C-alpha positions in Angstrom: -13.4 11.4 18.7 -15.2 9.0 21.0 -17.1 6.2 19.3 -20.8 5.7 20.2 -22.4 2.3 20.7 -25.6 1.5 18.7 -27.8 0.5 21.7 -30.3 -1.6 19.8 -27.6 -3.6 18.2 -25.9 -4.1 21.6 -29.1 -5.6 23.1 -29.4 -8.1 20.3 -25.9 -9.5 20.1 -23.7 -11.5 22.4 -20.0 -12.2 22.2 -18.7 -15.7 23.0 -15.4 -16.3 24.9 -13.7 -17.2 21.6 -14.9 -13.9 20.0 -17.8 -15.2 17.9 -20.8 -12.9 17.6 -24.2 -14.5 18.3 -27.5 -13.0 17.5 -30.9 -13.5 19.1 -33.5 -15.1 16.8 -36.7 -13.1 16.0 -40.3 -14.2 16.5 -39.9 -15.5 20.1 -42.5 -13.3 21.8 -45.0 -11.7 19.4 -48.1 -13.8 18.4 -46.9 -16.9 20.2 -50.2 -18.8 20.0 -49.9 -19.1 16.2 -46.5 -20.8 16.4 -45.6 -24.5 17.0 -43.6 -25.5 20.1 -40.7 -26.4 17.8 -40.7 -22.9 16.3 -40.7 -21.3 19.8 -37.8 -23.4 21.0 -35.8 -22.5 17.9 -36.7 -18.8 18.4 -35.3 -18.7 21.9 -31.8 -19.8 20.9 -28.9 -17.7 19.7 -27.4 -18.2 16.1 -23.9 -17.5 14.8 -23.7 -14.2 12.9 -22.3 -14.6 9.4 -18.7 -13.3 8.9 -19.7 -10.4 6.5 -22.4 -9.2 9.0 -20.1 -9.6 12.0 -17.7 -7.1 10.5 -20.5 -4.6 10.1 -21.9 -5.2 13.6 -18.5 -4.8 15.3 -18.4 -1.2 13.9 -21.8 -0.6 15.4 -20.8 -2.0 18.8 -17.1 -1.2 19.2 -17.0 -1.9 23.0 -19.0 -5.1 23.1 -17.8 -7.6 25.7 -19.3 -10.6 27.5 
């Protein structure tokens, strides 16, 4: 049976060249005027996904590539 990609998850994750999953940080767009400049800079970066979560995410997005 063909595996299906979870589309929302695929839009929120990136895979590095070395195979590490990176996730987008929340709070970058909504209600920006209430946040400090430092919070907004942090929110635009990508963070490394924890190993336990990475295993689960790779099942949701089996064909993820750069």
